[in-house]
N, C-alpha and C positions, 0 to 999 in steps of 0.2 A: 520835838515831842519824844516822849518815852515810847518804847516799843509796844506797850499795852495800848497806848493811844493810837499809834500808827496802825495797829491791826484793825482798828475801827474806822479810821478816817483817811488813811493814805489811799491814793489812786483815784478817788472819786469825791468831788466836792459839789454837791447840788447847788444850783443857783435858785433864785427866787421862783417859787412855784413848781420846782422840779421835785421828783420823788426822793425821799431820804434814802430809800433802799436802791442799790445799784440796779438799773434796768437791764433786762435781758434783751439784747438786740438780736432776736432770732430771725435773722435774714441772711440770705446768701449774698445779696447784691445791694448796691447803693446807687441812687439816681444822681445824674449830673445834667446840666442844661446845655452844654456845648461839647462838641467833639474834643476841642482843645483842653478843656478842663480835665477830662479823663485821660487824655494823652499825657498831660503833665504828671499824672500819678504813675503811669506806666514807665515814664522816664526817671522816676524818683526825684523829680524837680519840685514837687509839691507834696504836702501832707494831706492825707484824707483816706477815705474808705471806698473801695469799689468791689471787693470780693473777700468774703470771710476767710478763705483759705490763707490769705496773706495778713489781713488785719480785720479786727472787729472791735467796736467800742467797749463791749463788755469784757472781752479777753484782754484788751490793752489796759483797762483800768486795774484789773487784778494783777497783771504783769507789773504795772507801775508800783502797786502796793508791795509786791514781793521784792522788787528792786530796792525800794525804800527800806524795807525790813532788813535786808542784807547790807545796805549802804552801798549799793551798786549804781552804775551809770544808766543801765538799761537792762531789760529782761525780755525773754520770749517764753511763752507757754507752749507746751507740746501735748500730744494726746496721751503720753505715758512717760514714766520716768526713764524707761529704756530708750524712748525716742529722744529724750533730752540728752542723755549721755551719748547717744549716737551722733546727734547733731553737733554737740559740743566738740567732739573729736573730729568729725568729718568736715566741719567748717574750716579747719586749718590743716587737714591732712588729705593726701591723695595717694594714688598708687606709687609705691617706691619709698614712702615715708615710714617712720618708725615711732613707736610710743613706748614709754616706760611707765609701768603701773605697779602699785602695791599689790601683793599677792592675796591679801586678806579681804579683797572687795567682794561684794555680793556676787553669788554664783552666776546670775544672769548677765551681769556686767563683765565678769571674767570670760564667759562664753562669747559675748559680743566682741571683746578685744582679741581673744585667743583664736576664735574660729571664724566668725562672720567677717570681721574686718580683714582677716588674712585672705579671704576670698576676693577682697577688693584690692589686694596688693599692699595693705598696711600691716606691718608686722609689729609685734609687741613683746617686750621682755619684762617679766615680772620680778620684783624685788621684795625681799622681806621688809615689812613695814618698820620693823625695829632695827634694820640694818644701819650701819654707820654711814655718814655722808660719803665716805670714800667708797664703800661698797655700792651705794646707790649710784654714784658717779660712774662707776665701772660699767654700768649697764647702758650708758648713753653711747650713741653712735653719731656719726656726722649728719645723718638724716633724721635724727630724733626731733620731733616737733612739739612734744608736750610731756608733762609728768602728771599722772592721775592717781588719786587716792580718795578715801572716804574719811570723814571726820571721826565717825564711830563705825567700825566695820560690821557688816551684817553677814553672818550672825556671830562672828568670833568676838565682837565687841572690843577689838583692838582700838585704842585711842591714838589718833595720828598726832605726831609731833609736827605741827603745821609749819612752824618756823624752820625746822630742819629741812623739810621737803621744799619749802619755798626758796631757801638759800641755795640748795643744790640745783633746783630748776633754773634760777636766775643766773647762777654761775655758768650754766650751759646755754643761756640765752633762749630759754623756752618758758612758756607759762605753766603755772601749777593750776590744775583743775581739781576741785574738791567737791565730792558729793556730800552735801550737808543734810541729807534727809533725816537721819536719826536725831541729830542735835537740834535742828531747826535754828533759825536766827534768834530765837528766844534764848537759847542756851549757848550758842557759839556763832560768831560772825567771822568766818575765815579770812575775809579781806583785811581785817585788823591785824592779822598775823602773817600777812604776806601772800596769801592766795590771790590768784588773778581772775579766775572764773569759778563760779559755784553752780552746781546742779542740784535738783531736787526731784524726788518722786513725790509730787503733791498728793498722791494717793494716800500717803501715810499720815503723819501727824497734822500736816497742814489742813487736809480735809477732815480727818479725825473721826468720821462717821461711816466710812466704807461706802460712800455714795457715788464717788466718781474716780476714774482713773485719769491721771494727768502728770505732767512733768513741767519743770521750769529750768531755764538757763539764765543766770545773772552774770553780767560782765562788770567787773569793778571799774573798767575804763583806765586802769593804771598801767597795763602792759603796752609798751611803745612798739607797736608792730612795725612802724616805719623805720625804726632804728636798725632793723636787720635786713632791710632792702628786699631782695627777691626771695628770701627764706620763706616769707609769708606772702607770696606774690598774689594770692587770691584777694588779699586785702589791700596791697600796696601798688598793684599794677592794674591797668585798665581791664574792666569786665566787659567783654564784647557783647554779652547777652543783654547789657544795659547801656549800649551806645558808648562804651569806653569809660564808664564812670570808675573813679578810683575811690574806694570806700573810706580809706583813712583821710583823704583830702576833703571829701564832701561831708563826712559824718563825724570825724574826730573820735571822741570817746565812745560814740555809739556805732562805730564802724563794724565791730565784730557781730553785734546783734542785728544790725541792719543787713549785713551780708547773709546771716543765717536765715533771716526772714525772707529776703528778696530772692535768694538763690535756693536754699534747701527747702523751705516751706513751699515755695513756688513749684519745685520739681518733685518733691517727695510727699508733701501734703499731710503731715502728721499733726493737724491742727485740732485742738480741743473744741467741742461745741460750746457756744455761748451759754447754754443752760448748765453745762458742766462747770464752766468758770464761775457762774453765779453761785452754784453750790459750794465750790471751793472758797469763794469769798465769805460765805456764811461760816465755814469752818475756821477761816483765818481770824475772824472777829473774836473767837474764844480761845485761840491758840495759847496765849500765855497762861490763862486759867487752867486749861487742860494739862499743859506741860508741867505745871507746878504739882498737880495732883498725880500725874503719871510718875513723876520722879519721887514724890513722897511715898506712894504705894510701893514702887519698885525697890526703894531703899529698905523698907520694912520686910518685903518678901525676900530680898537677897539675904538679909540678916537671919531670917527664919530658916531659909534653905541652908545657909552656911553652917548652922548649928545642928542640922538634922542628921541623924545617924545613918540614914540611907543615901545621903548625898555625898558623892566623892569630891566634887569640886564645883565652885560657882564662879562665873565670870561676870563681874559687875564692877565698874570703875569706882563706884561709891563706897566699896568696902575698903577699909584701911589696908588690908592685906593684899589687895588686888595689885597685879603687876603694873596696872596703868593708873593707879590711884594718884600718883604725883602729877602725871600729865593731865588727868581730869581736873585736879585742883587748879592747874594753870589755865587750861582752855575751857573748862566747863564748871566754873565755881558755883553756878546755880543748880547744877544737876546735869546728868548726862542725857538719859532718856528713860523710857519705861521698859526697855527690853533687857532681859536677863538670859543668859545661857548657862546650863548646868548639866552635869553628868551624874547619873545614879551609879552606885557601886555594882549593881546587877547588870550593867551594860545595856545592849540593844534590847534584849528581851524585857528587862525591867522598865525601860523607857516606854516600850509599847504598852505594857500593862498599866503604867502610870497614866499615859495619855488616854487610854480607853476607859479609865475609871473616873475621869473628870466629868462633872455634871454641868457646872456653870460655864467654865472655860470652853471655848470652841476649838476643835481641831480645824485649822484653816490655814490656807496659804498666806492670807493677809497678815499684816503686822502693823503695830503703831496706830491702832484704832481705839475708840473709847471702851470697847468690850475686851475682856481678857481673852487672849488666843494663844494656842500652843501649836508647835510644829516640830517635826523631826527632819532637820535639814538634809541629812544624808539620803533620806528617802524622797525628799520633796524638792526644795529649791536648789540643792547642790547635787542632784542625782546624776547629772551629766559628767561629773568629775570622777576620775579614778581615785584609788586610795591615796596615792602619792599627792595628787592635787588637793584632796580633802585635807590631808595633814598640813600641807602648806597654807591652806586657808584657815587652819585652826578648827576644823570640823571633825570631831571624833565620831565613830559610828553610833555611839550612845548619847550624843549631845542633843539636848532638848532646848529649843528656843521658846522662851515664855515672854509674851508681850503682855505686860501687866496693864490692865485697864484702869478706869476711874471709878469702878464700883467701890462700895465700902470695904475697907481693908479687912475687916473681920470676916466678911463673906468670901473674899479671895483666899485668905489663909485657911478657912474651914474647908474649902473645896480642895486645896492642895493637900491638906492633912489626910483627908479621906482617901485621895488617890494614892498618896505615898504608902498608906497601909497595905495597898494591893501591889505595890511595885516590887 
């Protein structure tokens, strides 16, 4: 099936007399008739549901849909995009390990890797996303366990050369994890270019309506954990908390997601509610339609801003003069996303005047929703960074992040024109 059809039908197929809409299994627990039946579940010897923190039919149906959209072997939903990125890394890293990551990633993820994981004994080296393979390779250490990047960086809008990063990662015998939030599987499927694991903040385009906060991890099933022996011992050696089960032997291509579910979700519990997953599924059904409109509107807005006398620069890979235009044509031929970043010639003060003069667009932390929203990253999402870190992330003090919605393009442009007069 094409992705437009998968968005509607994957993950849940009703049988005779069952509801066409995905049901909400709003229950913490599930009944069994015998002690042994439930015991088999706790030993991971049988499939089924017993407690929603680990698995729930509504959640699993939506996870299966997202796995199908990305072309993956299995997926896990989490309560936020931040939780998804944390679980994706922590599932194969522990104290004493090292991570290499692109420097232009979202500020919250940067802080997760640079500060929070450091407290857990996991160090991180950041590399320029545009660096040569040799420069990226130089950041690797004997204890490096993964390479992390974003398909389209938030908010710098750097487009990742996925094949380059995948080649470097595999030369160093580690997986490439790619956050595909902005592109969504509608516009890019990183597994097709060599990535091994994909994460999402489903809060963004996948939901599309600002209704729920959530995340997803999708495993391609392509990385051979067993090939490297004890390097990924959490997957390839006995787990004593589950009676010595070896995930790669028991679950094959689903080993990584099964471990994340049975270990991390068991102990840390960042599960989304079934109701939130139901809402996410509604958003997924119209994702291709919305992405087409987001990209169309953003292209017109970017062209308008690029020609405006008060605008110093525009970052949008759909513009022929953009630094990442060629990469976008390769990896994102149907469009990148609806997010644009740009600088006004008047700097920080002009940016503030512009934002405060908008009427239809909302000043909001959120991004990638149906309504047009605007943000000043240096004051908001990236405020924990110092000036040097901001520059490395491609965030100038006067940079504005504009998330173009699906309103009529004429109304969007009229709102921008009025605000620019006051900038």
